[in-house]
N, C-alpha and C positions, 0 to 999 in steps of 0.2 A: 450122779448130774454132768451135767458135759461142762465145757466150760464154756460155750454158749451162755449155758444154762447158770453161770454162776459170773457170764457176765450183767446179766440181766438183772440182778435179784443188785448184785452190787450200785448198777446203776437208776435203780431202785431208791434201791436208797440215798441214792449221792443229789436225786434230782430239788425234792422238798427245800436239799438244805442250799443246797444253788435260788434251786428257782427264788428262796427270802432273802437274796440276796438279790435276787435282779439276773440274773446270770441265768445264760440258756444253754444243756452242756454240750452246742453244735455242732462240738470233733465229735463228740461220743453218741451219741443217735444217728450219724453217718455211716459210725464204723459198726452197723449193728449183720450184724452175725449173718442175718437171713437176706445180706442186698452183696453178694455175688459182685465181683469185678473183674475187668481183662484190662487188655493190652490193646488187642484192636474191636472192629465197632462189625456188628454182625445181623443179620435181619431178619427185627422181635416176626414167628408167628402173627396174620390179622388178627384169631381168637388172643392177643395177648395183649391189643393197640388201644389203647380209649376209641371210643366209637366218635369223640366230635373228632379226633385226631383221621379218622378211615370216611367224611362226613366229606362227600363233591361238591360241597358246598357250604362253608365257614361262615360266621357268623362277621360278617367289618365294624372290624374296632381299629384303630387308629396305626395299630405296630403292624396288619396285616396287612403284608406288599398286594401293590399295583398288577394289576392282572396285564402277562401277557401282549398289546395287542391282537385285537381279531382279524386287523387289515393286512396289509404291508402298502409299498407305493409304487407303482412300478409304471412305467413309459410306453406310450403308443404313439404312432409314427398317422398326421394327417394328413392333409392338400393347401399350401398356402395358396387360397386368392389373390395375396397383398403380398407376394413375392412369388408369382410368376408358376403356382403352384409346390413351390418345394413340398419336399418330406418335411412337414415337425414334429416335433417334438412336443403332448401334451401330457399333464401327469394326471393317474387313477388309481382310485384303491379297488384289490381285489381280497379274497380271503385268503388268509395265510394260513398255508407260508407259499403262497404266486405261482400257481401252478401254473401251464403252458396254455391248459385250453378256459383260464379264467383269463388268462390277458387277451387272448385273440380275439373271445365272447367282449371282452371291453371295445378292441376296437372294431371291430362288427356292430353294436351300440351306438357308435356312431359323434360325432362330436354334439357337447353338452350347448347350452343354449346360451355358455359366456365363450366355449370357441367359438361359434357360426360367427357372433359381436366379433368375435377377429381374426375374420372372413379365415377360419377353415373347414376347412368339407370333405369330399369323404367320398370313392368311389369304389367304396361298394356298399351290397342296393341294402339297407332293412331289413332285407325280410329272409338270410341270407343266414345258414349256423354249421356253429363247428361243433362239428359230429364227434371228434377226437384229436389230441394235438401231444405227439412223446417224440423223445429221442428212440428214436428206432437203428439209430448205430452212433454209432463213432464223428461225432460234426454235424450227425443230419438227423433232422428233424422235416418229420410226418406230420403234414396237418389237412389235415381231412372233412372238405366239408359240401355240403347241401348242393342238392342238383343249379340254386339261386347263381352260383357265385361263376354256376358256368356258360352262364346264361349273363354275361354278363361280355360289353362287346369294344369294339375299338376302341379306340388310347386306354379307356378307363380301366380295360382290363389290366396293360402296363400300369398303367397307376397305382392297382388292388394290388396286386402281387405284389407292386414295390414297397405300398404298408405295410403286406402282410412281411418279407421278408425284412425288413427293417425295422419291425416290429418285436419278431421272432430274434434277430442278432441283440436287440439291445440287450435284451431280458435274457439269453444266455451268451457268445462268446465271441467275436467277431467274425471267429469265423467256417461260425454254420453255416450247412448251406442248408433251402427251406427245400421235400418231395413236396407234389400238392397234388391233395387226390377226392375225385369229385363219387358223393353217397361210396368209396373205401375202391373208389377205381384212379387207380396212375395215369396222369393227365399230364398233358404239355404244357408249357405254359409260353405268353410271352414276356421279352425284356424287352430291355432300353430298347437295341436296335432292331424290334420288332421281329425276330427270330424265331423262332419254338425252342423249345430248354424241354430236353423231357428228365435232365436228368436236376440233383440240388438245385438249383437256384441263389447266386449269390450273393450278398452286399455291393459287387464291385456287375456284377453287373445289370440292375438293375435303376444303379446312378447315374443320370444319362453322365 
């Protein structure tokens, strides 16, 4: 008989006597030979994990931690007719983790009814589509729009560029420049002084 077997035998003899006295030998149970211990954590093979802990949709209880929000708040910029068309930020909710395509799409979607009531408008037509938007080098973001963006004319073009650049900068970093593409082709865009810029457009170039 091994030491573990002898320990179990003694435990079985003691438990009835202790139970009669209302005492439960928890310390003895916890020290069972079949339960190994270790000084540091380690991964448990998935086959040994209780199935309910692997369930991606655990039942809701009063102790369940709330799930992280599926949306996060960002700022997009519209033109304020009550302030000489000044660029004005407004709040939007986009899917976490707030990727640039989702942020710029929220801008392109245009003002809400509440924004319009507050005098906010946009120079970007509603049929413009954001094809892609991503950092292409350090502090430079390339935004690729559909053909409709290239059909904006006059002062509205400068305003649309300013809306995009300001929105990108607000959601990245102050020194970020924006390169514009139309259907994947690099395009020059006008800045505040009316000149065309082929390279990255920076915030200081779009604020008069």
